[in-house]
Phi, psi and omega in degrees: 000127181292150180284123181271087182292333180297321179285344182266005184300314181296313177299319180294317179297319179296320179296316179296319178295322179295312180296315179299320178295321178296318178296317180296318179296319178297319180294316179295322178298319179295320183289327184258012182296145177270008179300137185293332180084181181238156183285059173264149183288357178263347190268136176255008179284180188304314182260016171285176184226024182293325181297316180295319181296314181293325179296316177298317183295315183282345178271003176093006178286147178277078185242143179209155177282138178249108184247015177253165182289158185301334180299342181260011175295157182306136180290331177242086190270017177301128182083014180244133176245128177252123179257114174251089185266107176052055181301140182271347176224148189256154186286154172281178180298318179294319180290322177297319178297323179293321177296317179296320178295323178301315181290315182302327183275005174120002180277162175247130182243121171258116183230137186242156175071205182268014178296333181295336178294334184266000179261180179267017182268156176296137186216156176207052184263132175222163177272131179236215179285139181288133177275128183278123179065210179262093189282135176285127181242115182280162177297142177271339180197156177284096181237177179296332180272333185272007178296342182284350186084201183294146176234173178251143176221162178217182179084198184225017179275144177214160183259127184240357182275167176228093184264141179306131181082002183293141176234128176267120183263322181222148174231155175275187183293336177274000179084011180273139181295132177239347173220120179225164173215153176209150180280150175215109184064233178267358183246198187211143174248129176242123182248131172249144178295328176211162180273012186308317184300335181256004180281166181299325181274332183273340184295336183279344180290146183300132176091339185291317181297314179299321179298318177299316182295319179294324179292318181291327179093153180265138178072020180253156172277126185250124177252119180263110186292126171241353183297319184272011170261000181232137179288135180237030177279093188294325181295313179295319180298319180295317180295319180297318179296321179296316178297320180296320178297317178297320179296319178297320179296319180293320178296318179297318179295319178297319178298321178296317178299321180295319180296316181295315181296319180294320182293327181285344179273359183277356179090183183293150178275123182254131180294144178294140180294139179271121181297139181288136178280353181276341185302310179299321180293321179296322179295318180297316180296321180297313180296323178297319179294323179296313180295323182293316180293327180275356184053039182270079184285328183268355181299314178299325178294319179295320180294316180295320180293320178296321178296319179298316179297322180296313180293320180295323178296324181281322184273322189249357181062035177273163178297151181300331180253032183295149175280165180293332177295317178295322179294317180296320179296317179296322179295318181295322178294331180272003176090014177283152181285090180241124178241179182295325180297319180291322177300315180296320179296322179293318179297321179295322179293322179292320179293328182293335179292347180260005184247096181295337183265017182298145179287154186296316183295326177291322178298320179296320180297313181294323177298322177297322178298313180298317180293328177296314179295321177301317181296324179296314181296315184286326180292322183289346183242020177264000000 
């Protein structure tokens, strides 16, 4: 039994509307989500960092997104600052070694939160008392980073280690370090307890913007890490993609079965009725008999003349009650083939509509003239 796609239009349309609506709702939910987000330079959410990135970019800083693994960082990183703001995934042993090598060779690393615990860098991060809201943290000493005055921090991380050369720049209200730096080789590591000062919501607080600029440094190349905001587990990604492809194939197969099953429930296929070719002829014969019995010899002429006036009004912009002389003149002005013979035939046909006793053969002749002019007008505009 052939598949009746015409009968399936409504189910298919409903399915498409359902899928499209689901996609639209998912997209709108994502756009209006109250999720705080992560400090990536692509995010416009509360804890995103797109505002800070664009501000650096538009202020003339040499800043760019770094979306490659740490092994590809510049081999000579003197004058380069790498910002790892709240990374969502942590480095492997090889990547940690590359970060350490970057700093040792002269780079500056700004790293926030407990991500430093997962690197090969010296660390001393512990959980302490939770800071309520966006807590004001005053400078711990007059340093190059604390020139901005007080900054805001959140969370409960604090620094408890004492590394040679370490400098404490800011402390919270309990006196615990929340911003420290220490030298490593030819470079420097700067640790923040949280990435709040560079987030979209934290950047507006007094002192945070200046603190970010002092931390990044003047005249340096700034790399904003995006690599650790994206999962790079290739094995898991490959397996997930394989499972997704199988799921798509099963859904497609199920949809095919539904279409076939639905079409078979529609009953037998009935051929469309073939219209009879006798119907038009029967109508013509009927109308002919009506005119013959009524002896309406001029009725066909009146109908043809009325049709001519209607078409001429539409094609030539003539008045609805225009005479055939006016119609012929308008046609000649528009470039239609009108000669004196055709003008005379049109006048004769118009006069014949006023003669009830006209002979049948003459009425047929005049009707032919009117239809000829109608054909000229309609042919020229098709």
